[in-house]
N, C-alpha and C positions, 0 to 999 in steps of 0.2 A: 612399316617402319613406325608410324604414328602409335600404333597399338603398343609397339615395344616401348616407346618413350612414356606413354601414359602408364603402362603396366610398371615401368621402373619407377616412375614417380610415385605411383600409388604404394608400390612396395616399400620404398624409402620412407614415405609419409608414415605408413603403418608401423614401420620400424620405430621411428621417432615417438609415435603415440604410445607404443607399448613400452618403450623405455621410460617415457614420462610417467606412465601408470606404474611401473616398477618403482620408480623413485618415490612417487607418492605413497606407495604401499610402505616403503621403508621408513618415511618419516611420520606416517600416520598410525604406527603401532601403539596400541593402547596397553598399558601395564595394568593388569588386574591383579590386585592384592588378594591372596588367599587368606581368608579368616580361619584360623585354626581355633578349635574348641573341643571340649571333652563331649563326646556323644553320649556318654553314660556317666554316672557317678563313678569317680575314680579316687583311689586311696594313694596319697603321696606319703613316702616315708623316708626316714634317714637319720642321720646323727648330727647333733650340734656340738661344735667344738670351738675352742679359741687356742691362742698360742700355749696355753698350759695344759690343754687336753680337753677331754669331754666335759661339757657343762651339764651338770646333773639335773638341774630344775629350771624352769621357765615356761614360757608360752610360745608356741609357733602360730602366727596369724597368717592366714592367706588373704591378700588384698589385690584388687585390680590396680592398673597404672595410676588411677586416680586417687588411690588410698582408701577406696571403699572395701570395708570388711566383707569377706565371702565366708570364711570359716576359721576355726581355731582349735588348737588342741594342746594339751599340756605335755611337757617334756618330761620323761620318766627315765631317770638314769642315763640321760644323754640322747635317748631315742624319741622320736616323735612319729605319729601316725595320724594323718588328717584326711578326712573325706571332702573332695571337691565336688559340688554338685554337677549334674548333667548340663550341657549347654553353657558352661563357663568359658567365656572367650579368653584366649591366650593373647598376650602374655599376662602372667600373674606373678606376684611376688610372695616368697615365703619369708616372713620376717620374724626374727627371734628376739625376744626381750626377757631379761631376767628380773628386772624391776622397773617401776615407772621412772622415766627420765634417763635411764641407762641407754648407751649407745646401742642401735639395733644391728644385728647381723642379718644379711639378706642373701637370697638365692633367687635368680630369675628362672621362671619356667617358661620356655617357649616351644617345647615339643609335646604333643599330646600322647605320645607313645612312651615316654620315659616316665617312671614312677619314683625312682630313687634319687634323692637329692641331699647332698651334704650342705650344711649351712655353717659357714666359718669365715674368718677374716679374707681369706682368698676369694670366695664367692661373692663377698660384699664388695671387694675391690673391683672385681670384674663387672658386677652389675652397675656400680657407679661409673665405670669407665664406658660401658656400653650405653648407658643412658646420655653420658655427655656427648657420645658420637652420634646421637640421634634417635636412640631408642633401643628396645630389646629385640633385635633381629638376629637371626642366626649368624649373619656376616659380622655384625657389630659385636656379638658375644665371642665369636671365634678370634676377632682381631683383639678385643679387650683381653681375652686369655692370653693370647700371645705377647701382648704388650705388658701385661700386669705380672705374670708369673715368670720367674726366672726358669728358663729351660736350657739344660746343658746342650751344646752343639751336637753331642753324640746322639741326642735323642730327636734331632730334627732332620727332616728330608726337604727336598727342594719342593715338593708338593704339599707338605703340611707336617702332620705330626706322626710319629711312629707310636703304635700303641693305642691305649684307650684313654681318651681325654677325660672320661668320667672320673677316674682315680688320679690321673697324672696331673691334670691342670685345674685343680680346684674344685671338682665335682659338680660344675655347673651344668654338665651335659648329662 
């Protein structure tokens, strides 16, 4: 009988101890941010446009979040192609200017597997909104695209977007 009581008490105590350990594991989770970067030199390309159409000339500059220049390329007939060096940490920004002092158009680059980026007023609005939300993360960029760009209800689903966000939502992706 004493053995049974002792065994029951030990069993109950071990259950509480294990439950306590599980609770500790739940609260002690550590979030490790994955740093994305280009493993090798990568060419980014696309088209620069505004509300009037393709912008024929200017310069696209690749900068990091602190504004430090990484690379640049001339725009030729609205198209640009710029090589980003290996080990460049994301996010980076593609900024377009046609002349000194003019307002810049921006596209944020957050994925190391995508190489085509449109630069236009929509991508600029999305990048500014994402920055205001706390930075250029996938979640912020998606939310900024949804909040910034008018999307017809027929093109939405309960789980997100239907179709390709690259062409439908400002080209940020």
